[in-house]
C-alpha positions as CSV (number, residue, x, y, z in Angstrom):
1,X,0.2,0.1,-0.1
2,X,1.3,3.4,-1.0
3,X,0.0,6.6,0.8
4,X,0.7,10.3,0.1
5,X,0.7,12.2,3.0
6,X,-0.1,15.6,1.4
7,X,-3.2,17.5,0.6
8,X,-1.5,19.1,-2.6
9,X,-3.6,18.6,-5.6
10,X,-0.3,19.1,-7.7
11,X,1.4,16.3,-5.9
12,X,-1.7,14.0,-6.5
13,X,-1.7,14.8,-10.2
14,X,2.3,14.4,-10.4
15,X,2.0,10.9,-8.9
16,X,-0.9,9.7,-11.1
17,X,0.8,11.1,-14.2
18,X,3.7,8.9,-13.3
19,X,1.4,5.9,-12.8
20,X,1.8,5.3,-9.1
21,X,-1.2,4.1,-7.5
22,X,-1.7,5.5,-3.9
23,X,-4.1,6.6,-1.3
24,X,-4.3,10.2,0.2
25,X,-4.0,10.4,4.1
26,X,-3.3,13.8,5.8
27,X,-2.7,14.3,9.5
28,X,-2.1,17.6,11.2
29,X,1.4,18.4,11.9
30,X,3.3,21.5,13.2
31,X,5.5,22.8,10.4
32,X,9.0,24.2,11.2
33,X,9.4,27.8,10.0
34,X,13.2,28.3,11.1
35,X,14.7,30.6,8.5
36,X,18.1,29.8,10.0
37,X,18.0,26.3,8.5
38,X,19.3,25.1,5.5
39,X,16.8,24.9,2.7
40,X,17.0,21.0,2.7
41,X,17.0,20.8,6.3
42,X,14.0,22.9,6.8
43,X,12.1,21.2,4.2
44,X,13.1,17.5,5.3
45,X,11.9,18.5,8.8
46,X,8.3,19.3,7.4
47,X,8.2,16.3,4.9
48,X,9.7,13.8,7.6
49,X,6.9,15.1,10.3
50,X,3.9,14.6,7.5
51,X,5.2,11.1,6.6
52,X,5.8,10.0,10.2
53,X,2.3,10.9,11.6
54,X,0.6,9.0,9.0
55,X,3.4,6.0,9.2
56,X,2.6,5.7,12.9
57,X,-1.1,5.1,11.9
58,X,-0.3,2.8,8.7
59,X,2.7,0.8,9.8
60,X,2.3,-1.7,6.8
61,X,2.3,1.0,4.0
62,X,4.9,3.0,2.2
63,X,4.2,6.6,3.2
64,X,5.7,9.7,1.4
65,X,5.6,13.1,2.9
66,X,6.8,16.2,1.1
67,X,7.3,19.9,1.6
68,X,8.3,22.4,-0.9
69,X,9.4,26.1,-0.2
70,X,10.7,28.8,-2.2
71,X,14.1,30.6,-1.0
72,X,15.2,33.9,-1.9
73,X,18.3,35.5,0.1
74,X,18.4,32.4,2.1
75,X,14.8,33.4,3.4
76,X,11.9,30.6,3.0
77,X,8.9,32.1,1.5
78,X,5.8,29.8,2.3
79,X,2.2,30.5,1.5
80,X,0.9,34.1,1.5
81,X,-1.6,34.9,4.0
82,X,-3.2,37.5,2.1
83,X,-3.0,39.8,-1.2
84,X,-0.6,42.3,0.4
85,X,2.0,39.6,1.3
86,X,1.6,37.5,-2.1
87,X,2.3,41.1,-3.8
88,X,5.5,41.5,-1.6
89,X,6.6,38.2,-2.3
90,X,6.2,38.5,-6.1
91,X,7.9,42.0,-6.0
92,X,10.8,40.5,-4.2
93,X,10.9,37.6,-6.7
94,X,10.8,39.9,-9.7
95,X,13.8,40.1,-12.0
96,X,15.7,37.6,-10.0
97,X,16.7,33.9,-9.7
98,X,15.8,31.9,-6.6
99,X,15.7,28.4,-5.3
100,X,12.9,26.0,-5.0
101,X,13.6,23.3,-2.6
102,X,11.3,20.0,-2.3
103,X,12.3,17.5,0.4
104,X,10.9,13.8,0.4
105,X,10.7,11.5,3.2
106,X,9.6,8.0,2.2
107,X,8.9,5.5,5.4
108,X,8.5,1.8,4.5
109,X,7.0,-1.0,6.4
110,X,9.5,-1.8,9.3
111,X,10.4,2.0,9.5
112,X,13.1,1.8,6.8
113,X,13.6,5.6,5.3
114,X,14.6,6.7,1.9
115,X,14.8,10.6,2.1
116,X,16.0,13.1,-0.5
117,X,15.7,16.7,-1.2
118,X,15.7,18.5,-4.8
119,X,16.7,21.9,-5.6
120,X,15.6,24.1,-8.8
121,X,16.4,27.4,-9.7
122,X,13.8,29.8,-11.2
123,X,14.2,33.1,-12.7
124,X,11.6,35.5,-13.0
125,X,11.0,38.3,-15.5
126,X,11.3,41.8,-14.3
127,X,7.5,42.6,-13.4
128,X,5.7,45.5,-12.5
129,X,3.1,45.8,-9.8
130,X,0.3,45.9,-12.6
131,X,1.7,42.6,-14.0
132,X,1.8,41.0,-10.8
133,X,-1.6,42.0,-10.0
134,X,-2.7,40.7,-13.5
135,X,-1.1,37.2,-12.8
136,X,-2.8,37.1,-9.3
137,X,-6.2,37.8,-11.1
138,X,-5.5,34.6,-13.1
139,X,-3.9,32.4,-10.7
140,X,-5.2,31.4,-7.1
141,X,-1.8,32.1,-5.5
142,X,-2.8,31.9,-1.6
143,X,-2.1,28.1,-1.6
144,X,1.3,28.3,-3.1
145,X,4.7,28.5,-1.7
146,X,6.2,31.9,-3.1
147,X,2.7,33.0,-4.6
148,X,3.1,31.6,-7.7
149,X,2.7,28.2,-9.9
150,X,4.9,27.6,-12.8
151,X,2.2,25.4,-14.3
152,X,-0.5,28.0,-14.2
153,X,0.4,31.3,-16.5
154,X,4.1,30.9,-15.6
155,X,4.9,32.2,-19.0
156,X,3.7,35.6,-17.6
157,X,6.4,35.9,-14.7
158,X,8.9,33.3,-15.6
159,X,12.0,33.5,-17.7
160,X,13.5,30.2,-17.2
161,X,13.7,27.1,-14.9
162,X,17.0,25.3,-14.1
163,X,16.5,21.8,-12.9
164,X,13.4,19.4,-12.5
165,X,10.2,21.4,-13.6
166,X,8.2,18.7,-11.4
167,X,10.0,19.9,-8.3
168,X,9.1,23.6,-8.7
169,X,5.4,22.1,-9.2
170,X,5.8,20.3,-5.8
171,X,7.4,16.7,-6.2
172,X,10.4,15.4,-8.0
173,X,8.3,12.4,-8.9
174,X,10.8,10.9,-11.4
175,X,13.1,10.4,-8.6
176,X,10.6,9.3,-6.2
177,X,9.6,6.5,-8.7
178,X,13.3,5.3,-8.7
179,X,13.6,5.0,-5.1
180,X,9.9,3.3,-5.0
181,X,11.0,0.8,-7.6
182,X,14.5,0.0,-6.0
């Protein structure tokens, strides 16, 4: 049995596209927001908490937890709380390259772990406040780290992506599939 410990519709889509059969089970966990941690460490703490909370309840299953954050100037940008915070995030990202880090925690039956982190780099176009507001009128940004989604009108704000595009969307699914097959 394979369980995805995430309510992200993007992660569900990526896993389904890869042909993985899974169930979604989510438990409340306390996320770490310590800006002094390295991107991989911060995301790994959150991914592990999600996976471990579900694995404790389903010890016979393989449980996948994941956490994605956007980092600019070594500062993590999570999901914006409101429009003002979303605009501020996008203004901060405009015209610059930032890191997107996703950590994945895989807890297998018997407690065996296979964890990893993936980084990609996204360069934003130079944007005006009006262009940002236009983008936000097209995309629901409040449930997305960094207040954007590369797969939703990303061409309006993104100049280029270096690394795994699926990682930027929220799950480096090809690397995950390799681990699950091994």
